[in-house]
GUGU-473186 format. One line per field, with one value per residue: x, y, z of N, C-alpha, C, O, CB in turn; residue in one letter; residue number from 0. Coordinates in Angstrom, 3 decimals, always signed. Glycine has a CB too. Layout:
neast: c(X ...) $
nnorth: c(Y ...) $
nup: c(Z ...) $
caeast: c(X ...) $
canorth: c(Y ...) $
caup: c(Z ...) $
ceast: c(X ...) $
cnorth: c(Y ...) $
cup: c(Z ...) $
oeast: c(X ...) $
onorth: c(Y ...) $
oup: c(Z ...) $
cbeast: c(X ...) $
cbnorth: c(Y ...) $
cbup: c(Z ...) $
residuo: c(A ...) $
num: c(NUM ...) $
end
This chain:
neast: c(+5.945 +7.989 +6.782 +6.993 +7.470 +10.267 +12.664 +14.749 +18.138 +20.394 +23.815 +26.901 +29.665 +32.288 +34.019 +35.919 +35.673 +35.748 +35.430 +36.003 +38.794 +40.419 +40.835 +38.824 +38.071 +38.013 +36.827 +34.244 +30.679 +27.917 +25.375 +26.096 +26.187 +27.655 +27.209 +24.222 +23.354 +24.479 +24.997 +27.264 +27.858 +26.938 +28.809 +31.555 +31.216 +31.829 +30.657 +29.442 +28.628 +26.868 +24.706 +23.907 +23.084 +20.963 +19.189 +18.126 +16.700 +14.238 +11.293 +9.105 +9.950 +10.921 +12.782 +15.862 +17.295 +20.247 +22.364 +24.629 +24.917 +24.720 +28.151 +29.300 +29.413 +30.201 +33.085 +35.233 +37.642 +36.313 +36.497 +36.129 +33.676) $
nnorth: c(-6.359 -5.138 -2.937 -0.457 +0.534 -1.566 -1.268 -3.148 -2.737 -3.768 -4.036 -3.934 -5.315 -5.480 -7.422 -10.346 -14.049 -16.762 -19.414 -18.707 -17.630 -19.315 -19.878 -21.647 -22.934 -22.757 -20.935 -20.284 -20.128 -22.099 -20.915 -18.074 -14.953 -12.271 -10.092 -9.939 -8.579 -5.943 -2.789 -1.266 +1.399 +1.476 -0.664 +0.770 +2.534 +3.362 +1.203 +3.066 +5.162 +4.204 +3.004 +5.408 +6.770 +4.886 +4.642 +7.171 +7.004 +5.706 +6.225 +5.321 +3.937 +3.958 +2.492 +0.771 -2.248 -3.151 -5.217 -7.320 -8.277 -11.793 -13.250 -10.848 -10.745 -11.222 -11.310 -9.771 -7.532 -6.783 -4.046 -3.275 -3.756) $
nup: c(+37.965 +38.901 +39.843 +37.939 +34.531 +33.171 +31.106 +28.689 +28.201 +25.485 +25.173 +23.743 +24.638 +23.408 +23.868 +23.940 +23.757 +25.822 +24.399 +21.774 +22.100 +22.506 +25.322 +26.365 +23.674 +20.141 +17.990 +18.659 +19.409 +18.236 +18.095 +18.161 +17.072 +16.149 +14.747 +14.382 +16.064 +16.888 +15.466 +13.326 +14.457 +17.270 +18.174 +18.483 +20.176 +23.929 +26.620 +28.722 +26.848 +25.322 +27.076 +27.861 +25.540 +24.487 +26.872 +26.449 +24.103 +24.723 +25.973 +27.501 +29.531 +33.166 +34.530 +33.939 +32.558 +32.031 +29.959 +28.445 +25.311 +23.219 +22.640 +23.253 +26.024 +29.577 +29.352 +30.810 +32.625 +36.006 +36.677 +34.032 +33.385) $
caeast: c(+6.977 +8.814 +6.038 +6.929 +7.958 +11.373 +13.193 +16.216 +19.252 +21.282 +24.890 +27.974 +31.150 +33.529 +34.846 +35.820 +34.989 +36.415 +34.950 +36.822 +39.928 +41.238 +41.006 +38.269 +37.794 +37.927 +35.606 +32.876 +29.636 +27.069 +24.239 +26.652 +26.684 +28.293 +26.778 +23.144 +22.546 +24.802 +25.264 +28.604 +27.976 +26.941 +30.194 +32.781 +31.041 +31.957 +29.458 +29.016 +27.798 +25.452 +23.696 +23.243 +22.205 +19.831 +18.233 +17.662 +15.799 +13.503 +10.977 +8.344 +10.593 +11.849 +14.003 +16.432 +18.190 +21.294 +22.613 +25.533 +24.292 +25.506 +29.292 +30.341 +29.067 +30.870 +34.551 +36.035 +37.734 +35.089 +36.405 +35.704 +32.248) $
canorth: c(-7.177 -3.897 -1.663 +0.497 -0.220 -1.658 -1.719 -3.900 -2.188 -4.450 -3.442 -4.535 -4.609 -5.805 -8.304 -11.671 -15.048 -17.963 -20.216 -18.439 -16.825 -20.396 -20.433 -22.879 -23.649 -22.115 -20.879 -19.993 -21.295 -22.250 -19.732 -16.754 -14.129 -10.917 -9.337 -9.918 -7.456 -4.621 -1.898 -0.989 +2.568 +0.784 -1.423 +1.660 +3.445 +3.022 +0.898 +4.263 +6.065 +3.020 +3.400 +6.954 +6.431 +3.507 +5.129 +8.280 +6.337 +5.061 +7.308 +4.938 +3.233 +4.928 +1.886 -0.065 -3.596 -3.188 -6.479 -7.883 -9.584 -12.754 -12.827 -10.067 -11.713 -10.368 -11.496 -8.736 -7.221 -5.871 -2.508 -2.507 -3.797) $
caup: c(+38.851 +39.405 +40.254 +36.752 +33.027 +33.086 +29.666 +28.923 +27.071 +24.878 +25.008 +22.777 +25.187 +22.587 +24.460 +23.143 +24.442 +25.657 +23.294 +20.634 +22.253 +22.997 +26.796 +26.456 +22.759 +19.252 +16.726 +18.962 +19.842 +16.980 +18.166 +18.281 +15.522 +16.848 +13.524 +14.306 +17.140 +17.059 +14.278 +13.620 +15.230 +18.603 +18.315 +18.471 +21.469 +25.133 +27.318 +29.327 +25.843 +25.091 +28.195 +27.916 +24.098 +24.677 +27.929 +25.783 +22.955 +25.358 +26.919 +28.553 +31.060 +34.402 +35.072 +32.715 +32.703 +30.878 +29.907 +27.086 +24.352 +23.187 +22.272 +24.121 +27.278 +30.483 +29.691 +30.694 +34.178 +36.560 +36.432 +32.628 +33.402) $
ceast: c(+7.491 +8.231 +5.943 +7.744 +9.560 +11.769 +14.504 +17.016 +20.193 +22.314 +25.959 +29.203 +32.388 +34.387 +34.832 +35.240 +35.696 +36.253 +35.541 +38.321 +40.851 +41.448 +40.037 +38.251 +38.114 +36.798 +34.177 +31.676 +28.529 +25.984 +24.972 +26.887 +26.615 +27.385 +24.996 +22.464 +22.950 +25.404 +26.665 +28.955 +28.136 +28.343 +31.560 +32.328 +31.401 +30.727 +28.819 +28.155 +26.314 +24.399 +22.998 +22.788 +20.843 +18.595 +17.295 +16.561 +14.577 +12.584 +9.685 +8.642 +11.018 +13.121 +14.298 +17.107 +18.917 +21.854 +23.725 +24.898 +25.387 +26.933 +29.911 +30.372 +29.832 +32.367 +35.353 +36.457 +36.340 +35.290 +36.186 +34.210 +31.540) $
cnorth: c(-6.206 -3.074 -0.636 -0.063 +0.022 -2.073 -2.212 -3.084 -3.189 -3.225 -4.336 -4.070 -4.780 -6.556 -9.704 -12.809 -16.442 -19.385 -19.891 -17.843 -18.487 -20.609 -21.700 -23.897 -22.603 -22.222 -20.461 -20.952 -21.180 -21.116 -18.408 -16.013 -12.940 -9.900 -9.320 -9.189 -6.208 -4.196 -1.681 +0.539 +2.137 +0.087 -0.114 +2.615 +2.542 +1.868 +2.176 +5.046 +5.010 +3.294 +4.692 +7.295 +6.145 +4.193 +6.355 +8.302 +6.012 +5.690 +6.627 +4.400 +4.129 +3.950 +1.082 -1.115 -3.476 -4.646 -6.550 -8.854 -10.618 -12.606 -12.016 -10.318 -10.680 -10.803 -10.696 -8.377 -6.636 -4.531 -2.038 -2.398 -2.591) $
cup: c(+39.543 +39.905 +39.096 +35.862 +33.404 +31.604 +29.634 +27.761 +26.753 +24.661 +24.245 +23.693 +24.640 +23.042 +23.755 +24.017 +24.528 +25.083 +22.081 +20.766 +22.583 +24.426 +26.908 +25.006 +21.705 +18.326 +17.166 +19.331 +18.471 +16.751 +18.167 +16.893 +15.997 +15.810 +13.907 +15.338 +17.309 +16.028 +14.523 +14.418 +16.787 +18.912 +18.655 +19.755 +22.624 +25.494 +27.806 +28.230 +25.421 +25.803 +28.174 +26.404 +24.287 +25.651 +27.223 +24.820 +23.544 +26.537 +27.841 +29.894 +31.709 +35.099 +34.006 +33.489 +31.624 +30.917 +28.131 +26.242 +24.132 +22.388 +22.987 +25.490 +28.495 +30.690 +29.786 +32.613 +34.637 +36.830 +35.016 +32.813 +34.372) $
oeast: c(+7.507 +8.886 +4.949 +8.579 +10.097 +11.279 +15.356 +16.569 +20.892 +22.102 +25.731 +29.701 +33.428 +35.559 +33.871 +34.421 +36.113 +36.978 +35.624 +38.994 +42.039 +42.223 +40.435 +38.356 +38.493 +36.090 +33.204 +31.705 +28.447 +25.721 +24.172 +27.559 +25.511 +26.907 +24.535 +21.242 +22.199 +26.278 +27.221 +30.063 +29.151 +28.915 +32.573 +33.151 +31.361 +29.877 +27.698 +27.085 +25.112 +23.334 +21.817 +22.029 +19.861 +17.409 +16.081 +15.727 +13.657 +12.916 +9.259 +7.987 +11.504 +14.036 +13.451 +17.439 +18.506 +21.764 +23.509 +24.473 +26.537 +26.901 +31.031 +31.407 +29.989 +32.915 +36.292 +35.823 +35.475 +34.346 +36.072 +33.543 +30.315) $
onorth: c(-6.287 -2.247 +0.090 -0.929 +1.071 -3.040 -1.805 -2.857 -3.575 -2.081 -5.545 -2.945 -4.376 -6.442 -10.115 -12.560 -17.097 -20.333 -20.799 -17.596 -18.430 -21.501 -22.705 -25.124 -21.520 -23.172 -20.311 -22.171 -20.138 -20.546 -17.473 -16.376 -12.483 -8.888 -8.259 -9.160 -5.339 -4.885 -1.840 +0.799 +2.353 +0.374 -0.576 +3.388 +1.314 +1.677 +2.438 +5.547 +5.253 +3.734 +4.944 +8.256 +6.886 +4.273 +6.484 +9.193 +6.035 +5.715 +7.270 +4.371 +5.126 +4.314 +0.666 -1.043 -3.622 -5.240 -5.967 -9.980 -10.557 -11.817 -12.294 -10.088 -9.479 -10.748 -10.674 -8.799 -6.153 -3.834 -0.854 -1.397 -2.519) $
oup: c(+40.771 +40.541 +39.107 +36.124 +33.758 +31.021 +30.423 +26.637 +27.690 +24.260 +24.206 +23.669 +25.159 +22.683 +23.105 +24.903 +23.572 +25.383 +21.253 +19.766 +22.903 +24.770 +27.497 +25.015 +22.151 +17.992 +16.426 +19.498 +17.821 +15.692 +18.177 +15.928 +16.295 +16.321 +13.486 +15.491 +17.754 +15.502 +15.610 +14.887 +17.450 +19.964 +19.181 +20.246 +22.546 +24.625 +27.372 +28.576 +25.314 +25.369 +28.413 +26.278 +24.264 +25.332 +27.381 +24.659 +22.726 +27.721 +28.800 +30.936 +31.174 +35.838 +33.216 +34.672 +30.473 +31.992 +27.069 +26.503 +24.566 +21.444 +23.417 +26.115 +28.272 +31.791 +28.990 +33.581 +33.906 +37.203 +34.696 +32.550 +34.472) $
cbeast: c(+8.117 +9.478 +6.772 +7.335 +7.324 +11.728 +13.190 +16.219 +20.136 +20.709 +25.273 +27.978 +31.496 +34.216 +34.478 +37.281 +33.712 +36.617 +33.582 +36.059 +39.770 +42.430 +40.574 +36.869 +36.466 +38.890 +35.362 +32.515 +28.740 +26.324 +23.251 +27.959 +25.702 +30.380 +27.315 +22.855 +22.540 +25.497 +24.380 +29.309 +26.701 +25.770 +30.499 +33.048 +29.454 +31.958 +29.729 +30.281 +28.969 +25.672 +24.348 +24.484 +22.720 +20.715 +19.153 +18.608 +16.395 +14.258 +10.537 +7.720 +11.794 +10.590 +13.907 +17.517 +17.468 +22.569 +20.849 +26.881 +23.755 +24.731 +29.254 +30.165 +29.897 +30.109 +35.119 +35.081 +38.986 +34.573 +37.672 +36.099 +31.855) $
cbnorth: c(-8.016 -3.226 -0.969 +1.940 +0.733 -2.421 -0.618 -5.870 -0.921 -5.248 -2.997 -3.864 -4.985 -4.845 -8.383 -12.130 -15.178 -18.114 -20.128 -17.549 -15.333 -20.273 -19.221 -22.557 -24.280 -22.231 -22.438 -19.391 -20.908 -23.631 -19.807 -16.871 -14.229 -10.713 -10.285 -10.980 -7.826 -4.353 -0.500 -1.094 +3.501 -0.321 -2.400 +2.562 +4.063 +4.341 -0.047 +5.096 +6.482 +1.470 +3.394 +8.248 +5.153 +1.846 +5.713 +8.732 +5.007 +4.189 +8.834 +4.234 +2.212 +5.468 +1.125 +0.766 -5.049 -2.020 -7.380 -8.626 -9.075 -13.719 -12.418 -8.674 -13.627 -10.357 -12.112 -7.418 -6.076 -6.335 -1.842 -3.397 -5.272) $
cbup: c(+38.151 +38.603 +41.487 +36.991 +31.196 +34.086 +28.672 +28.636 +27.551 +23.606 +26.258 +21.011 +26.451 +22.256 +25.859 +22.599 +23.819 +26.539 +23.138 +19.865 +23.692 +22.473 +28.014 +26.974 +22.845 +18.820 +16.020 +17.965 +21.652 +17.048 +19.587 +19.040 +14.008 +16.712 +11.843 +14.154 +18.513 +18.099 +14.164 +12.218 +14.966 +18.627 +16.551 +16.853 +21.677 +25.952 +28.457 +29.857 +24.208 +25.528 +29.442 +28.485 +23.299 +25.704 +29.327 +25.218 +22.290 +25.698 +26.017 +28.121 +31.067 +35.975 +36.424 +31.621 +32.735 +31.080 +30.030 +27.489 +22.716 +22.735 +21.290 +24.042 +27.109 +31.801 +29.062 +29.678 +34.527 +37.793 +36.888 +31.089 +33.909) $
residuo: c(R Y G E K V H K L T L H G G F S C P N R D G T I G R G G C T F C N V A S F A D E E V Q I K S I H E Q L K D R A G E I H R A K R Y L A Y F Q A Y T S T Y A E V Q V L) $
num: c(0 1 2 3 4 5 6 7 8 9 10 11 12 13 14 15 16 17 18 19 20 21 22 23 24 25 26 27 28 29 30 31 32 33 34 35 36 37 38 39 40 41 42 43 44 45 46 47 48 49 50 51 52 53 54 55 56 57 58 59 60 61 62 63 64 65 66 67 68 69 70 71 72 73 74 75 76 77 78 79 80) $
end
């Protein structure tokens, strides 16, 4: 599709969620479990560090698609993202 291997890089933004902080609701969504997709080490790293580390782990891909996992969403200011 893209002419070469593309690998997804999952990121943990450490952001909240409007379904948890009271903006829309409380308690989150039933499908959302932050512990299921990011280990403690990744959670404390900046987004930039995570991108650098994850891209360095994957040698077969030349392009990457970075995305925020469930719960971290994109619930932050554009400058942060």
